C-alpha positions as CSV (number, residue, x, y, z in Angstrom):
1,V,88.9,86.3,81.9
2,Q,91.5,86.2,84.3
3,L,94.1,89.0,85.6
4,Q,97.8,88.2,86.3
5,A,99.9,90.9,88.2
6,S,103.5,90.1,88.7
7,G,106.6,92.2,89.8
8,G,106.3,92.4,93.5
9,G,108.8,91.5,95.6
10,L,111.0,93.0,98.6
11,V,112.8,96.1,98.1
12,Q,114.6,98.4,100.7
13,P,113.1,101.7,101.3
14,G,114.0,104.3,98.4
15,G,113.9,101.6,95.6
16,S,111.5,101.3,92.8
17,L,109.7,98.3,91.5
18,R,107.2,97.9,88.4
19,L,104.0,96.2,88.5
20,S,102.3,94.3,85.6
21,C,98.7,93.4,85.1
22,A,97.9,91.4,82.0
23,A,94.5,90.1,81.2
24,S,94.2,86.1,79.7
25,E,92.1,87.3,76.8
26,S,90.6,90.5,75.5
27,I,88.2,92.5,77.6
28,G,85.5,94.8,75.7
29,G,83.9,98.2,77.1
30,V,86.8,98.5,79.6
31,T,86.1,101.6,81.5
32,V,88.7,101.6,84.1
33,N,92.2,100.2,85.0
34,G,93.0,100.3,88.4
35,W,96.0,99.1,91.2
36,Y,94.6,98.4,94.8
37,R,96.7,97.6,97.8
38,Q,95.9,95.8,101.3
39,P,98.4,96.9,103.5
40,P,98.8,93.9,107.1
41,G,95.9,94.3,108.9
42,K,94.1,96.7,107.1
43,Q,91.2,97.4,104.3
44,R,91.8,97.3,100.6
45,E,92.5,101.0,99.3
46,L,92.5,102.2,96.1
47,V,96.4,103.1,94.8
48,A,95.8,104.6,90.8
49,A,93.3,104.9,88.4
50,L,93.0,104.8,84.9
51,S,90.3,105.3,82.7
52,S,89.4,105.1,79.2
53,L,89.4,108.4,78.9
54,G,92.8,108.8,80.2
55,I,91.7,110.5,83.7
56,I,94.3,109.4,86.0
57,T,93.8,109.2,90.2
58,Y,96.4,108.5,92.6
59,A,95.8,108.2,96.2
60,D,97.5,111.1,98.2
61,S,100.2,108.7,99.9
62,V,101.4,107.7,96.5
63,K,101.3,111.3,94.1
64,G,104.6,112.0,92.8
65,R,106.0,108.4,93.3
66,F,103.8,106.1,91.3
67,T,102.8,105.9,87.6
68,I,100.0,104.0,86.3
69,S,100.2,103.3,82.7
70,R,98.8,100.8,80.0
71,G,100.9,98.9,77.6
72,N,100.8,98.2,74.3
73,A,99.1,95.0,74.3
74,K,95.4,95.1,75.1
75,N,94.2,95.4,78.5
76,T,98.0,95.3,79.9
77,V,98.5,97.7,82.7
78,Y,101.7,98.9,84.6
79,L,102.2,100.6,88.0
80,Q,105.9,102.0,88.3
81,M,106.6,102.9,92.0
82,N,109.8,104.9,93.1
83,S,110.7,106.1,96.2
84,L,109.4,103.3,97.9
85,K,108.5,103.7,101.7
86,T,108.1,101.1,104.4
87,E,104.2,101.9,104.4
88,D,104.1,100.7,100.9
89,T,104.3,97.5,102.1
90,A,101.3,95.5,100.8
91,V,99.5,92.9,98.6
92,Y,98.6,94.8,95.2
93,Y,95.6,93.9,93.2
94,C,95.0,94.9,89.8
95,S,91.7,95.5,88.5
96,I,89.8,96.1,85.2
97,V,86.2,97.6,85.2
98,S,84.8,97.0,82.0
99,S,80.9,97.8,81.0
100,V,79.5,93.9,81.9
101,A,81.9,93.2,85.0
102,T,84.9,93.9,87.7
103,Y,87.6,91.6,87.4
104,W,90.2,91.3,89.8
105,G,94.0,89.9,89.5
106,Q,95.1,87.7,92.3
107,G,97.7,89.8,94.0
108,T,101.3,90.4,94.2
109,L,103.2,91.0,97.5
110,V,105.3,94.1,97.8
111,T,107.8,94.3,100.6
112,V,109.5,97.6,101.6
113,S,112.2,96.5,104.4
114,S,115.7,97.3,104.8
């Protein structure tokens, strides 16, 4: 199974981007869909997570600005990012946790700069 993340790019501060993540095939027993990011020179951190029960968790730094959601297609998840700040610059990774494995996308670069 491969996860394909897309939607990254260069955006000015205050702008918006929507990241998408799609699995190459159906994954059963999914428990959590998540987005992580790794800023330059820093460790990977959780941005947002959406459990199979609908429980959503956001990093404090993105609350009120980012929204995680599932798409109509199975194993598709989005991250709507609004009011972007320079400190949001990072490589963003999607992940899917299932009952048998954790899957990671290849990462998509988001650069927030004027």
